[in-house]
RODO-2510 file (C-alpha; in nm, 4 decimals, decimal comma):
residues 420
     n   res          X          Y          Z
     1     x     2,4043     0,1674    -1,4395
     2     x     2,3846     0,4660    -1,6767
     3     x     2,0564     0,5462    -1,8476
     4     x     2,0034     0,7250    -2,1762
     5     x     1,9085     1,0346    -1,9790
     6     x     2,2359     1,0185    -1,7846
     7     x     2,4244     1,0062    -2,1146
     8     x     2,2248     1,2942    -2,2576
     9     x     2,3122     1,4992    -1,9479
    10     x     2,6787     1,4032    -1,9865
    11     x     2,6690     1,5087    -2,3523
    12     x     2,5232     1,8473    -2,2589
    13     x     2,7992     1,8962    -2,0045
    14     x     3,0639     1,8400    -2,2690
    15     x     2,8671     2,0526    -2,5163
    16     x     2,8866     2,3431    -2,2720
    17     x     3,2534     2,2831    -2,2057
    18     x     3,3633     2,2255    -2,5647
    19     x     3,1071     2,3649    -2,8102
    20     x     2,9792     2,6739    -2,6312
    21     x     3,3179     2,7687    -2,4887
    22     x     3,4851     2,7099    -2,8268
    23     x     3,2344     2,9320    -3,0052
    24     x     3,2872     3,1993    -2,7404
    25     x     3,6670     3,1835    -2,7595
    26     x     3,6725     3,1899    -3,1406
    27     x     3,4348     3,4873    -3,1334
    28     x     3,6617     3,6679    -2,8884
    29     x     3,9732     3,6028    -3,0967
    30     x     3,8108     3,7215    -3,4189
    31     x     3,6672     4,0292    -3,2473
    32     x     4,0009     4,1137    -3,0885
    33     x     4,1711     4,1087    -3,4256
    34     x     3,8928     4,3132    -3,5897
    35     x     3,8781     4,5760    -3,3153
    36     x     4,2568     4,5937    -3,3098
    37     x     4,2453     4,7332    -3,6620
    38     x     3,9845     4,9993    -3,5727
    39     x     4,0834     5,0850    -3,2150
    40     x     4,2847     5,3946    -3,3185
    41     x     3,9790     5,5432    -3,4887
    42     x     3,6894     5,4417    -3,2626
    43     x     3,8679     5,3945    -2,9328
    44     x     3,8131     5,1052    -2,6952
    45     x     3,4475     5,1710    -2,6063
    46     x     3,2914     4,9812    -2,9006
    47     x     3,5096     4,6808    -2,8217
    48     x     3,4191     4,6888    -2,4524
    49     x     3,0468     4,7093    -2,5306
    50     x     3,0730     4,4268    -2,7823
    51     x     3,2645     4,2059    -2,5401
    52     x     3,0136     4,2664    -2,2626
    53     x     2,7143     4,1842    -2,4823
    54     x     2,8846     3,8766    -2,6290
    55     x     2,9863     3,7479    -2,2847
    56     x     2,6311     3,7853    -2,1575
    57     x     2,4941     3,6012    -2,4614
    58     x     2,7336     3,3086    -2,4255
    59     x     2,6779     3,2976    -2,0491
    60     x     2,3044     3,2702    -2,1133
    61     x     2,3517     2,9835    -2,3574
    62     x     2,5860     2,8080    -2,1158
    63     x     2,3408     2,8504    -1,8308
    64     x     2,0615     2,7017    -2,0413
    65     x     2,2726     2,4042    -2,1459
    66     x     2,3869     2,3319    -1,7904
    67     x     2,0332     2,3700    -1,6596
    68     x     1,9019     2,1231    -1,9160
    69     x     2,1717     1,8798    -1,8111
    70     x     2,0690     1,9045    -1,4458
    71     x     1,7055     1,8406    -1,5380
    72     x     1,8073     1,5293    -1,7310
    73     x     2,0169     1,4078    -1,4369
    74     x     1,7174     1,4402    -1,2058
    75     x     1,4973     1,2556    -1,4538
    76     x     1,7545     0,9767    -1,4801
    77     x     1,7766     0,9477    -1,1018
    78     x     1,3985     0,8950    -1,0976
    79     x     1,4343     0,5984    -1,3330
    80     x     1,3410     0,7777    -1,6539
    81     x     1,5331     0,6528    -1,9573
    82     x     1,6410     0,3096    -2,0748
    83     x     1,9419     0,1359    -1,9234
    84     x     2,2317     0,1480    -2,1672
    85     x     2,3658    -0,1844    -2,0406
    86     x     2,0425    -0,3577    -2,1446
    87     x     2,1128    -0,3388    -2,5186
    88     x     2,4056    -0,3979    -2,7518
    89     x     2,3723    -0,0473    -2,8938
    90     x     2,3677     0,1039    -2,5467
    91     x     2,6815    -0,0841    -2,4472
    92     x     2,8576     0,0449    -2,7575
    93     x     2,7581     0,4000    -2,6624
    94     x     2,9132     0,3522    -2,3189
    95     x     3,2275     0,2052    -2,4767
    96     x     3,2599     0,4969    -2,7193
    97     x     3,2189     0,7501    -2,4380
    98     x     3,4895     0,5732    -2,2385
    99     x     3,7238     0,5724    -2,5374
   100     x     3,6937     0,9495    -2,5710
   101     x     3,6921     1,0643    -2,2065
   102     x     3,7127     0,7480    -1,9981
   103     x     4,0073     0,8574    -1,7865
   104     x     3,8291     1,1752    -1,6798
   105     x     3,5105     0,9804    -1,6065
   106     x     3,7032     0,7346    -1,3881
   107     x     3,8769     1,0147    -1,1980
   108     x     3,5496     1,1730    -1,0953
   109     x     3,3682     0,8438    -1,0333
   110     x     3,1129     0,8958    -1,3090
   111     x     2,8595     0,6165    -1,3560
   112     x     2,9617     0,5875    -1,7237
   113     x     3,3177     0,4830    -1,6360
   114     x     3,3709     0,1155    -1,7190
   115     x     3,5448    -0,1001    -1,4612
   116     x     3,7530    -0,3870    -1,5953
   117     x     3,5551    -0,7088    -1,5647
   118     x     3,5058    -1,0606    -1,6923
   119     x     3,1996    -1,0655    -1,9166
   120     x     2,9490    -1,3356    -2,0101
   121     x     2,6313    -1,2622    -2,2059
   122     x     2,6794    -0,8857    -2,1848
   123     x     2,7076    -0,8855    -1,8048
   124     x     2,9891    -0,8642    -1,5514
   125     x     3,0853    -1,1847    -1,3734
   126     x     3,2134    -1,1588    -1,0185
   127     x     3,5584    -1,3112    -0,9792
   128     x     3,4704    -1,5528    -0,7039
   129     x     3,4463    -1,9306    -0,7195
   130     x     3,0697    -1,9754    -0,7172
   131     x     3,0039    -1,7119    -0,9858
   132     x     3,2767    -1,8507    -1,2101
   133     x     3,1459    -2,2059    -1,1743
   134     x     2,8013    -2,0876    -1,2801
   135     x     2,9325    -1,8780    -1,5701
   136     x     3,1769    -2,1436    -1,6961
   137     x     3,0230    -2,4883    -1,6376
   138     x     3,2703    -2,6376    -1,8877
   139     x     3,5766    -2,4669    -1,7429
   140     x     3,9062    -2,6293    -1,8393
   141     x     4,2554    -2,5860    -1,6995
   142     x     4,3472    -2,3554    -1,9896
   143     x     4,2175    -2,0005    -2,0240
   144     x     4,2228    -1,7806    -2,3353
   145     x     4,1692    -1,4154    -2,2429
   146     x     4,0158    -1,1950    -2,5133
   147     x     4,0805    -0,8200    -2,5061
   148     x     3,8939    -0,5810    -2,7366
   149     x     4,0299    -0,2578    -2,8827
   150     x     3,9653     0,1148    -2,8462
   151     x     3,5960     0,2000    -2,8194
   152     x     3,4993    -0,1665    -2,8471
   153     x     3,3680    -0,4144    -2,5906
   154     x     3,3079    -0,7848    -2,5406
   155     x     3,0267    -0,7745    -2,7991
   156     x     3,2755    -0,6704    -3,0659
   157     x     3,4008    -1,0250    -3,1224
   158     x     3,0633    -1,0950    -3,2860
   159     x     3,1059    -0,8238    -3,5501
   160     x     3,0765    -0,9601    -3,9030
   161     x     2,9818    -1,2995    -3,7603
   162     x     2,9150    -1,5320    -4,0472
   163     x     2,6395    -1,7893    -4,0389
   164     x     2,7769    -2,1207    -3,9215
   165     x     3,1334    -1,9942    -3,8806
   166     x     3,1060    -1,8810    -3,5188
   167     x     3,3373    -1,6352    -3,3474
   168     x     3,6938    -1,6595    -3,2220
   169     x     3,5794    -1,7372    -2,8657
   170     x     3,3326    -2,0026    -2,9838
   171     x     3,5921    -2,1651    -3,2100
   172     x     3,8473    -2,1695    -2,9289
   173     x     3,5920    -2,3264    -2,6948
   174     x     3,4709    -2,5851    -2,9458
   175     x     3,7985    -2,6798    -3,1143
   176     x     4,0675    -2,6433    -2,8468
   177     x     4,1200    -2,7249    -2,4804
   178     x     4,1020    -2,3572    -2,3840
   179     x     3,8105    -2,1815    -2,2153
   180     x     3,7552    -1,8341    -2,3638
   181     x     3,7205    -1,5496    -2,1129
   182     x     3,6116    -1,2113    -2,2480
   183     x     3,7215    -0,8920    -2,0749
   184     x     3,5687    -0,5444    -2,0961
   185     x     3,7750    -0,2445    -1,9907
   186     x     3,7869     0,1350    -2,0029
   187     x     3,9838     0,2098    -2,3202
   188     x     4,0224     0,5755    -2,2233
   189     x     4,2701     0,4902    -1,9481
   190     x     4,6405     0,4729    -2,0195
   191     x     4,7405     0,1351    -2,1628
   192     x     4,9790     0,0933    -1,8718
   193     x     4,6947     0,1477    -1,6223
   194     x     4,4841    -0,1162    -1,7948
   195     x     4,7846    -0,3493    -1,8044
   196     x     4,8254    -0,3162    -1,4303
   197     x     4,4532    -0,3775    -1,3742
   198     x     4,4613    -0,6796    -1,6045
   199     x     4,7588    -0,8327    -1,4273
   200     x     4,5738    -0,8088    -1,0951
   201     x     4,2539    -0,9452    -1,2523
   202     x     4,4351    -1,2476    -1,3983
   203     x     4,5822    -1,3285    -1,0578
   204     x     4,2360    -1,3182    -0,8992
   205     x     4,0868    -1,5150    -1,1877
   206     x     4,3364    -1,7993    -1,1495
   207     x     4,2851    -1,8097    -0,7733
   208     x     3,9058    -1,8402    -0,8105
   209     x     3,8938    -2,0552    -1,1279
   210     x     3,6977    -2,3817    -1,0816
   211     x     3,9991    -2,5987    -1,1732
   212     x     4,3766    -2,5653    -1,1445
   213     x     4,5050    -2,3498    -1,4308
   214     x     4,7923    -2,4892    -1,6374
   215     x     4,7969    -2,2602    -1,9428
   216     x     4,7033    -1,9046    -2,0368
   217     x     4,6721    -1,7320    -2,3718
   218     x     4,5882    -1,3754    -2,4734
   219     x     4,4082    -1,2581    -2,7856
   220     x     4,4008    -0,8821    -2,8277
   221     x     4,2501    -0,6734    -3,1038
   222     x     4,4185    -0,3378    -3,1685
   223     x     4,4707    -0,1672    -2,8287
   224     x     4,3922    -0,5024    -2,6637
   225     x     4,7264    -0,6381    -2,7834
   226     x     4,9085    -0,3488    -2,6147
   227     x     4,7146    -0,4106    -2,2929
   228     x     4,8113    -0,7794    -2,3024
   229     x     5,1784    -0,6921    -2,3450
   230     x     5,1559    -0,4321    -2,0685
   231     x     4,9944    -0,6838    -1,8333
   232     x     5,2795    -0,9234    -1,9000
   233     x     5,5332    -0,6568    -1,8049
   234     x     5,3434    -0,5758    -1,4859
   235     x     5,3076    -0,9435    -1,3991
   236     x     5,6780    -1,0133    -1,4410
   237     x     5,7815    -0,6986    -1,2533
   238     x     5,5438    -0,7863    -0,9703
   239     x     5,6808    -1,1388    -0,9340
   240     x     5,3402    -1,3003    -0,9896
   241     x     5,3016    -1,6626    -1,0970
   242     x     5,0739    -1,6271    -1,3953
   243     x     5,3245    -1,4966    -1,6580
   244     x     5,4992    -1,8366    -1,6715
   245     x     5,1689    -1,9989    -1,7696
   246     x     5,1235    -1,7891    -2,0838
   247     x     5,1861    -1,9898    -2,3995
   248     x     5,0366    -1,7675    -2,6707
   249     x     5,0006    -1,3895    -2,7140
   250     x     4,8068    -1,3058    -3,0305
   251     x     4,7867    -0,9417    -3,1383
   252     x     4,5426    -0,8584    -3,4173
   253     x     4,5989    -0,5254    -3,5887
   254     x     4,7811    -0,3903    -3,2838
   255     x     4,9671    -0,0581    -3,3297
   256     x     5,2914    -0,1676    -3,1661
   257     x     5,4732     0,1272    -3,3281
   258     x     5,1790     0,3647    -3,3090
   259     x     4,8750     0,4579    -3,5166
   260     x     4,8889     0,7239    -3,7904
   261     x     4,5486     0,8706    -3,7047
   262     x     4,6550     0,9683    -3,3505
   263     x     4,9782     1,1112    -3,4891
   264     x     4,7783     1,3197    -3,7371
   265     x     4,5421     1,4415    -3,4652
   266     x     4,8363     1,5501    -3,2503
   267     x     4,9957     1,7400    -3,5368
   268     x     4,6585     1,8938    -3,6217
   269     x     4,5983     2,0139    -3,2670
   270     x     4,9462     2,1713    -3,2556
   271     x     4,8885     2,3434    -3,5897
   272     x     4,5516     2,4806    -3,4765
   273     x     4,7056     2,6175    -3,1565
   274     x     4,9330     2,8548    -3,3489
   275     x     4,6562     3,1000    -3,4468
   276     x     4,4285     3,2492    -3,1777
   277     x     4,1195     3,2091    -3,3971
   278     x     4,1756     2,8322    -3,4373
   279     x     4,3363     2,7529    -3,1006
   280     x     3,9983     2,6686    -2,9372
   281     x     3,9491     2,3904    -3,1928
   282     x     4,2887     2,2512    -3,0979
   283     x     4,1773     2,2443    -2,7354
   284     x     3,8825     2,0246    -2,8373
   285     x     4,1273     1,7729    -2,9851
   286     x     4,3393     1,7947    -2,6705
   287     x     4,0520     1,6591    -2,4595
   288     x     4,0974     1,3115    -2,6088
   289     x     4,1739     1,0416    -2,3551
   290     x     4,5205     0,9211    -2,2464
   291     x     4,4317     0,5831    -2,3945
   292     x     4,4029     0,7396    -2,7390
   293     x     4,7240     0,9377    -2,6895
   294     x     4,9126     0,6163    -2,5993
   295     x     4,8327     0,4893    -2,9491
   296     x     5,0586     0,7581    -3,1001
   297     x     5,3670     0,5484    -3,0255
   298     x     5,2253     0,2224    -2,8890
   299     x     5,3169     0,2958    -2,5277
   300     x     5,2641     0,0093    -2,2815
   301     x     5,4467     0,1304    -1,9694
   302     x     5,4107     0,4323    -1,7411
   303     x     5,7804     0,5146    -1,7753
   304     x     5,7334     0,5887    -2,1452
   305     x     5,5040     0,8865    -2,0841
   306     x     5,5449     0,9841    -1,7176
   307     x     5,6380     1,3498    -1,6700
   308     x     5,5416     1,4490    -2,0242
   309     x     5,2418     1,6464    -2,1449
   310     x     5,1749     1,4457    -2,4595
   311     x     4,9004     1,6837    -2,5699
   312     x     5,1826     1,9368    -2,6183
   313     x     5,4846     1,7196    -2,6966
   314     x     5,5453     1,4506    -2,9558
   315     x     5,6755     1,2046    -2,6964
   316     x     5,9814     0,9895    -2,6562
   317     x     6,0666     0,6515    -2,8051
   318     x     5,9272     0,3299    -2,6638
   319     x     6,1140     0,1431    -2,3930
   320     x     6,2078    -0,2227    -2,4363
   321     x     5,9793    -0,4677    -2,2556
   322     x     6,0916    -0,8227    -2,1898
   323     x     5,8621    -1,0840    -2,3489
   324     x     5,6961    -1,3518    -2,1397
   325     x     5,9390    -1,6421    -2,1037
   326     x     5,7254    -1,9327    -2,2277
   327     x     5,5044    -1,7495    -2,4779
   328     x     5,4891    -1,7505    -2,8548
   329     x     5,3934    -1,4091    -2,9932
   330     x     5,1829    -1,3842    -3,3085
   331     x     5,1414    -1,0400    -3,4659
   332     x     4,8689    -1,0417    -3,7327
   333     x     4,8349    -0,7502    -3,9728
   334     x     4,5665    -0,6756    -4,2295
   335     x     4,5887    -0,4608    -4,5408
   336     x     4,3156    -0,3322    -4,7678
   337     x     4,5179    -0,4547    -5,0640
   338     x     4,5504    -0,8247    -5,1285
   339     x     4,9312    -0,8136    -5,1164
   340     x     5,1380    -0,6260    -4,8568
   341     x     5,3540    -0,4699    -5,1281
   342     x     5,0664    -0,3009    -5,3105
   343     x     5,0660     0,0813    -5,2886
   344     x     4,7343     0,0923    -5,0996
   345     x     4,8602    -0,1660    -4,8503
   346     x     5,1832     0,0214    -4,7884
   347     x     5,0172     0,3603    -4,7525
   348     x     4,6985     0,2749    -4,5635
   349     x     4,7549    -0,0662    -4,4038
   350     x     4,4189    -0,1742    -4,2617
   351     x     4,2986     0,1928    -4,2635
   352     x     4,3924     0,2400    -3,8953
   353     x     4,7254     0,0593    -3,8494
   354     x     5,0012     0,0223    -4,1046
   355     x     5,1744    -0,3085    -4,1680
   356     x     5,5123    -0,2371    -3,9970
   357     x     5,3325    -0,1192    -3,6832
   358     x     5,1018    -0,4230    -3,6708
   359     x     5,4049    -0,6495    -3,7167
   360     x     5,5987    -0,4552    -3,4534
   361     x     5,9002    -0,4126    -3,6780
   362     x     6,0530    -0,0728    -3,7467
   363     x     6,3158    -0,0093    -4,0109
   364     x     6,5660     0,1238    -3,7558
   365     x     6,4698    -0,0321    -3,4242
   366     x     6,4076    -0,3999    -3,4929
   367     x     6,1118    -0,5842    -3,3403
   368     x     5,9288    -0,4801    -3,0246
   369     x     5,9299    -0,8510    -2,9355
   370     x     6,2328    -1,0383    -3,0716
   371     x     6,1280    -1,3625    -3,2330
   372     x     5,7628    -1,2655    -3,2728
   373     x     5,5906    -1,4489    -3,5554
   374     x     5,4087    -1,2348    -3,8114
   375     x     5,1110    -1,3100    -4,0339
   376     x     4,9235    -1,1111    -4,2965
   377     x     4,5571    -1,0992    -4,4023
   378     x     4,5027    -0,9384    -4,7425
   379     x     4,1934    -0,7586    -4,8642
   380     x     4,0709    -0,6833    -4,5108
   381     x     4,0355    -0,3774    -4,2909
   382     x     4,1047    -0,3205    -3,9222
   383     x     3,7695    -0,4429    -3,7940
   384     x     3,7635    -0,7506    -4,0162
   385     x     4,0326    -0,8896    -3,7849
   386     x     3,7696    -0,9215    -3,5112
   387     x     3,6134    -1,2146    -3,6927
   388     x     3,7987    -1,3545    -3,9924
   389     x     3,7755    -1,7242    -4,0872
   390     x     4,1462    -1,7661    -4,1688
   391     x     4,2459    -1,6044    -3,8398
   392     x     4,0070    -1,8344    -3,6526
   393     x     4,1785    -2,1344    -3,8092
   394     x     4,5163    -1,9960    -3,7044
   395     x     4,3990    -1,9492    -3,3460
   396     x     4,2874    -2,3105    -3,3296
   397     x     4,6221    -2,4266    -3,4680
   398     x     4,8272    -2,2036    -3,2381
   399     x     4,6338    -2,3141    -2,9317
   400     x     4,6860    -2,6801    -3,0172
   401     x     4,9369    -2,7918    -2,7555
   402     x     5,0540    -3,0839    -2,9703
   403     x     5,2162    -2,8299    -3,2063
   404     x     5,4112    -2,6549    -2,9317
   405     x     5,7718    -2,7402    -2,8490
   406     x     5,7800    -2,5301    -2,5328
   407     x     5,8484    -2,7132    -2,2070
   408     x     5,5644    -2,7951    -1,9722
   409     x     5,5297    -2,5906    -1,6541
   410     x     5,3349    -2,6860    -1,3438
   411     x     4,9767    -2,5694    -1,3048
   412     x     4,8767    -2,3036    -1,0558
   413     x     4,6119    -2,4567    -0,8271
   414     x     4,3015    -2,2583    -0,7325
   415     x     4,2820    -2,1032    -0,3874
   416     x     4,1357    -2,3415    -0,1322
   417     x     3,9445    -2,2766     0,1857
   418     x     3,6724    -2,0497     0,0545
   419     x     3,6222    -1,7790    -0,2008
   420     x     3,8703    -1,4914    -0,2255
***
């Protein structure tokens, strides 16, 4: 479990890598241009002396920063510093760090890297029969899986919780036959990687669930909707049983066609790279995680980005993904204007995702999921969709089996003969 001192040490490591090195590289580029104009008069000696002094100065700063980081690591290993997992704020810090550099953290086995897990009360729940029975004493044969968005976690569904109105998971538990299951995952990984992990997790969850599972549903906010769709593709491709149990896939503010902020960051990093004096700042932007980069176009499969350096290239179009056979898809968009046709709504959407992207409908390419149902929430921003009374009512209605005309499919029984 990471402590505050571990995180401080991690921050110093990135400060050395990004801040100190950026200052050094900008200094070098500016000096090179300045000395280039005076080299014919003063020769190369002044430039060589300057470069040597500057390099020594930056090396000293870097050494001090790295040394401070090592001291903090040792303090953390001795138990100094509060556990980040022990508080809501600490868990948000870990989630934000994973959003920015989570793929790199996972590759090197850093303690900050989040592993995908079922969560209850801010803690991981082991996917084995006894733990699930204890965590879900009222488990039903229908499971609604909740997936947060970029930089969020399982606590995020309580944002803007209104007195007496509850949350989406609590409404689903109280007013439908579904049992809500909250998932936390590393949002810095590629969406396709999280989709593959989720598909495997759902298989294990069904096998260990206290009762035979007859229905599944997914509710994803922002990136969570892409992860749900990716998991469906992996599940179908892998020939697993669970995709046929899915009856509802609800995507709230999901950038099916991409997010404008990531597109702007990419264009900004390319523009900065043109001039030597600003190129180091572009390299800072290029350190953003693959999970963030996937949001440029709404990628959900490895084939859409494999073999491309998307920090350098714009990327190719999305590939078609077959929808789950028995599922209704609901794509919910929000706009800051009350009506979708208002100028502010058209231009800014919910401030992070524009309306066509959230509805998965492009002007030239049709819908990312043919037949998907679309809904609109006016006068709301991106994060309001995490807990909005009208959306909660819709979830209850959509999860009401009596309203569904889809054919029944047999339940998948839990694994017998011991825990998996």
